C-alpha positions in Angstrom: 159.6 14.6 -21.3 158.8 17.6 -24.2 155.7 18.8 -22.8 156.1 16.5 -19.3 152.2 17.4 -18.7 150.8 15.8 -15.8 147.7 13.7 -15.6 145.1 15.0 -13.4 141.9 13.2 -12.7 138.9 15.4 -13.5 137.7 17.5 -11.1 133.1 18.0 -11.0 130.8 18.9 -8.6 134.3 19.7 -6.2 134.8 23.5 -5.0 138.5 25.2 -4.1 138.3 28.2 -1.4 139.8 30.9 -3.4 143.8 31.8 -2.5 143.2 34.7 0.1 146.3 37.0 -1.9 144.3 36.5 -4.9 141.7 38.5 -6.4 138.3 36.5 -8.3 138.5 37.3 -11.4 135.0 36.8 -13.5 133.8 37.4 -17.1 129.9 37.8 -18.2 129.4 35.3 -21.0 126.0 36.4 -22.8 124.1 34.8 -25.5 126.6 34.0 -28.5 129.3 35.2 -27.1 133.0 34.1 -27.8 135.7 33.5 -25.4 138.8 34.1 -25.6 141.5 32.3 -24.0 145.3 34.4 -23.4 147.8 32.4 -22.0 151.6 32.5 -21.3 154.5 29.2 -22.2 153.9 25.3 -22.8 154.0 22.4 -20.3 153.5 22.8 -16.9 156.6 25.2 -16.0 158.7 23.5 -13.8 162.4 23.6 -13.4 164.0 24.4 -17.0 162.1 26.4 -19.7 163.2 24.4 -22.9 162.8 27.8 -25.2 164.5 29.5 -21.9 167.0 27.9 -21.6 167.6 28.6 -25.7 167.2 32.6 -24.8 169.3 32.5 -22.6 172.6 30.7 -24.3 171.8 33.0 -26.9 172.2 35.8 -24.2 175.8 34.7 -23.7 174.8 31.6 -20.5 177.2 28.7 -20.0 175.6 25.7 -19.7 176.3 25.9 -15.8 175.1 29.2 -15.8 171.4 27.8 -17.2 171.1 25.2 -14.8 172.4 27.0 -12.1 169.1 29.8 -13.0 166.3 26.5 -13.3 167.6 24.3 -10.6 169.3 26.7 -8.0 170.5 24.5 -5.0 171.4 21.6 -6.6 175.0 20.6 -6.1 176.4 19.4 -9.9 177.5 15.4 -9.3 178.2 12.4 -11.8 175.7 9.3 -12.7 176.3 6.3 -14.6 174.8 3.2 -14.9 172.8 1.7 -17.5 168.8 2.1 -17.7 165.6 0.1 -18.3 163.1 1.6 -20.8 160.1 -0.3 -21.7 159.4 0.0 -25.0 155.5 1.1 -25.8 155.3 0.6 -29.6 155.9 -2.7 -29.3 152.2 -4.1 -28.7 152.2 -7.9 -29.1 153.3 -10.2 -26.8 156.6 -11.0 -28.4 159.9 -9.6 -28.7 160.8 -9.7 -32.8 163.8 -8.0 -34.4 165.3 -8.3 -37.3 168.4 -10.5 -38.4 171.6 -9.0 -38.7 175.1 -10.2 -37.7 176.6 -10.5 -34.7 173.0 -10.9 -32.8 173.5 -13.1 -29.2 170.5 -14.0 -27.1 170.8 -14.7 -23.1 169.0 -16.6 -20.7 168.8 -14.3 -17.7 167.3 -17.9 -15.8 170.8 -19.6 -16.7 173.2 -16.9 -17.4 174.2 -19.0 -20.6 174.4 -17.0 -24.2 173.9 -18.1 -27.9 175.3 -16.7 -31.1 172.6 -16.7 -33.5 173.8 -18.6 -36.2 173.5 -17.1 -40.2 170.6 -19.6 -40.8 169.3 -17.3 -43.4 167.0 -16.5 -40.5 164.7 -13.1 -41.8 163.7 -12.5 -38.6 164.0 -14.0 -34.2 161.2 -14.4 -32.1 161.5 -14.7 -28.5 158.1 -16.3 -27.0 156.6 -17.6 -24.2 153.5 -19.7 -24.5 149.7 -19.8 -22.8 152.4 -23.0 -20.4 154.6 -21.3 -19.3 157.4 -22.0 -22.4 159.5 -19.1 -23.6 161.3 -19.9 -27.3 163.6 -19.0 -29.5 162.6 -18.9 -33.3 164.0 -17.9 -36.8 161.8 -17.3 -40.2 162.8 -17.8 -43.8 159.9 -19.6 -45.5 158.7 -20.0 -42.3 158.9 -20.4 -38.9 161.4 -23.1 -36.8 162.1 -23.6 -33.8 165.3 -22.6 -32.2 165.7 -23.6 -28.4 164.2 -23.4 -25.8 164.7 -20.6 -22.8 164.5 -21.7 -19.2 163.8 -17.8 -18.6 163.1 -14.2 -20.1 164.8 -13.7 -22.5 167.6 -10.9 -23.7 169.2 -10.5 -27.7 172.0 -8.5 -28.2 174.1 -7.0 -31.0 177.6 -6.5 -29.6 176.9 -2.9 -28.8 175.2 -2.3 -32.4 171.9 -1.0 -32.7 169.0 -4.2 -32.6 165.5 -3.6 -35.2 162.4 -4.4 -33.6 159.8 -5.4 -35.7 157.0 -3.2 -34.2 152.9 -3.0 -35.2 154.3 0.5 -36.2 156.5 -0.1 -37.9 160.8 -1.1 -37.4 162.5 0.3 -34.7 166.5 -0.3 -34.3 167.7 0.1 -30.4 171.1 0.3 -28.6 171.7 -2.3 -26.1 169.7 -4.9 -25.2 166.0 -5.7 -26.1 164.4 -7.3 -23.7 161.4 -10.1 -23.9 160.5 -9.3 -19.9 157.5 -11.4 -17.9 155.1 -8.5 -16.8 154.3 -7.9 -13.9 150.7 -7.7 -14.4 151.5 -10.9 -16.1 151.8 -10.8 -20.8 155.3 -10.0 -21.5 156.8 -6.6 -22.8 159.7 -5.3 -24.6 162.5 -3.5 -22.1 165.4 -1.7 -23.8 168.4 -2.1 -21.1 171.1 0.0 -22.5 173.6 2.9 -21.2 173.3 6.1 -19.2 174.6 8.0 -22.3 172.7 5.4 -24.8 169.4 6.1 -23.8 170.7 10.1 -23.8 171.7 9.7 -27.6 167.9 8.4 -28.5 166.0 11.6 -25.8 168.0 14.6 -26.1 166.8 15.6 -29.9 163.2 14.7 -29.3 163.0 16.7 -26.4 165.6 19.8 -27.8 165.7 20.9 -31.4 169.6 19.3 -32.1 170.5 22.0 -33.6 169.9 25.1 -30.9 172.6 26.7 -28.8 175.1 24.2 -27.9 175.4 25.5 -24.0 171.3 25.2 -24.6 171.4 21.4 -25.8 174.6 20.7 -22.6 172.4 22.5 -21.3 168.9 19.6 -22.0 171.9 16.6 -22.2 172.4 17.8 -17.9 168.8 17.6 -17.3 167.7 14.3 -19.2 170.8 12.3 -17.3 169.8 14.2 -14.3 166.1 12.6 -14.8 167.0 9.1 -15.9 169.0 8.3 -13.2 166.1 10.1 -10.8 163.5 7.4 -12.2 165.8 4.8 -12.0 165.9 5.6 -8.5 162.2 5.5 -8.1 161.8 3.1 -10.5 158.3 3.0 -12.5 157.9 -0.7 -12.3 159.5 -3.6 -11.6 160.8 -4.8 -15.1 161.2 -1.3 -16.9 162.6 2.2 -14.6 161.7 4.4 -17.7 159.0 5.0 -20.3 159.4 6.0 -23.9 156.7 8.7 -23.4 156.4 12.2 -22.2 155.1 10.4 -19.4 158.6 9.9 -18.5 161.5 11.0 -20.6 160.4 11.0 -24.6 163.0 8.0 -26.5 163.0 7.0 -30.3 165.9 5.3 -30.2 168.8 4.7 -32.0 167.4 6.3 -35.0 166.3 10.0 -33.5 169.7 10.5 -32.5 172.0 13.4 -34.5 175.2 14.4 -34.7 174.6 17.3 -32.7 172.6 16.7 -29.7 175.5 13.5 -29.8 178.8 16.1 -29.2 176.6 17.9 -26.3 176.1 14.2 -24.2 179.3 13.6 -25.0 180.9 17.2 -23.8 178.7 16.8 -20.4 179.7 12.8 -19.8 178.2 12.0 -17.0 177.0 15.0 -15.5 173.9 15.6 -13.0 172.8 18.2 -10.6 172.6 16.4 -7.0 170.0 17.3 -3.9 171.5 15.9 -0.9 173.7 13.6 -2.6 171.1 12.0 -4.4 170.3 12.9 -8.3 167.6 15.8 -8.6 164.2 15.8 -10.2 164.8 17.9 -13.1 161.2 18.2 -14.4 161.3 20.5 -17.7 159.1 21.8 -20.1 158.7 23.7 -23.9 158.0 27.2 -22.6 157.7 29.0 -18.8 155.9 31.5 -20.7 157.7 34.6 -18.7 158.0 32.4 -14.6 158.8 29.0 -13.8 156.1 27.3 -11.4 156.8 26.0 -8.0 156.9 22.3 -8.2 157.7 20.1 -5.5 161.5 20.5 -4.3 163.0 23.6 -3.0 164.9 23.4 -6.0 161.9 24.2 -8.0 160.8 27.8 -7.5 158.4 29.8 -9.2 161.5 32.6 -10.2 160.5 35.4 -13.4 162.3 33.3 -16.3 163.6 36.6 -18.0 165.3 34.0 -21.3 161.7 32.3 -21.9 160.6 36.3 -24.5 163.4 35.1 -27.2 162.0 35.7 -30.3 162.3 32.8 -31.4 159.8 32.2 -29.3 156.6 30.9 -30.4 154.5 29.8 -27.5 155.5 32.6 -25.0 152.2 34.0 -25.4 149.1 32.6 -27.5 145.9 33.0 -27.8 142.4 29.9 -28.3 139.1 31.3 -28.7 136.2 29.2 -28.3 132.7 28.8 -28.7 130.8 28.7 -25.4 129.0 25.2 -26.7 133.1 23.7 -26.1 132.7 24.4 -22.1 129.3 23.6 -22.0 130.2 19.6 -24.0 133.3 19.3 -21.3 131.2 19.8 -18.7 127.4 19.1 -20.0 126.6 19.8 -15.9 126.8 23.6 -16.0 123.9 23.5 -18.9 124.4 27.1 -21.2 127.2 29.0 -19.7 126.9 32.5 -18.5 130.0 32.6 -15.7 133.5 31.9 -15.6 135.2 32.7 -12.7 139.1 32.7 -11.6 139.0 31.8 -7.8 142.9 30.6 -7.3 146.0 31.6 -9.3 149.2 31.2 -8.4 149.9 34.6 -7.4 153.0 34.7 -10.5 153.8 37.3 -12.9 150.7 39.0 -15.4 147.1 38.3 -14.5 148.2 36.8 -10.9 149.3 33.9 -12.1 148.6 30.8 -13.5 144.9 29.6 -12.7 144.8 26.9 -9.4 140.8 26.8 -9.4 138.5 28.0 -11.9 134.2 28.3 -12.1 132.1 28.3 -14.4 128.4 28.5 -14.1 125.3 28.5 -16.5 121.7 27.3 -16.6 121.9 24.0 -14.7 124.6 24.7 -12.3 127.9 25.4 -11.3 131.2 23.0 -11.3 134.8 24.1 -10.0 137.2 21.9 -11.0 141.6 22.6 -11.0 143.1 24.6 -13.8 145.5 21.4 -14.3 142.1 20.2 -14.9 140.9 22.9 -17.3 144.3 23.2 -19.6 144.0 19.4 -20.0 140.0 19.4 -21.2 140.0 21.6 -23.4 144.2 21.3 -24.6 145.8 23.7 -23.7 149.2 25.1 -23.2 149.5 26.0 -20.1 147.4 27.1 -16.9 149.0 30.5 -17.1 146.3 32.3 -18.5 143.3 34.4 -18.8 140.4 35.0 -20.3 137.7 37.8 -22.5 134.8 37.4 -23.8 133.3 39.1 -27.6 
């Protein structure tokens, strides 16, 4: 969840009423002008700002104090157990792993487990035929069949990393690798491992592992809580979590770093609870100085005094565009003549994050949500304003 972008469909021709509490902002766009978009922050702004956590740690706050600031109203708790993660890089319909000592394969239908022999194999594969027969095979000079399974197969190495061969390269993972039947048919590779081992492949990809220990510990607790929440609200029948920014970025064993491993160990099992259940601990790169209200009470909109530390390159940013860029994105407007922000969230500079914007041109007008505007143009956040020169 590095940026934790929300996927919002592009809306065209849908007019959203401006908030009564907000003034209307409007900029005329003459021929030959340049549109300047100035903004704050990176991401949706819900929950913890990762740059803000670092800024707070630099001011001496503990990881508990950082979490109390960004998730006020949650209570400390514990979580353990396993998670299952869809490995998006393995786009093939089989599970292909590098041979190594100690490999085992388990038939999930029968529960039987076999130790894979040291027979000169370079690769082991679990694959299901079009007729629904799942076979284990190995490769020496050629592929050779080894065993037929009654159900999905699962390969492990007694807790040691197992390397999956994917179309984009080798990727080692802790835990077990499952050749899992997908709900819509076909098979996916799913990594099943302990929550703590999973975090080792998440935290250093979500936050620099060498940042202040308090910040990295706060990230470890937020990521552990988020995973526990996702586990309770699984993505699908065969995998509770994904390994992209749609969940949290997970890179497996290769992503691990000693400093983030230490932060995970120091906070082992620690999560945040809401009503006795894991909280929805969203986070993003930078709040820009104000967090954004989320879908639950503890994701509040508050002024974030920690986000503007000197090392935050996205606290403030600027993008310059030719009007043609907006005309290409929303061709229904024709030649752009006017930009109007019709609603904001009311928090911070310029009246806060943009909730809706109307683009008017020679052929008509289009009103889109702030999230759609950001997504289509690839902007860092919706906490922005315009200038025309």
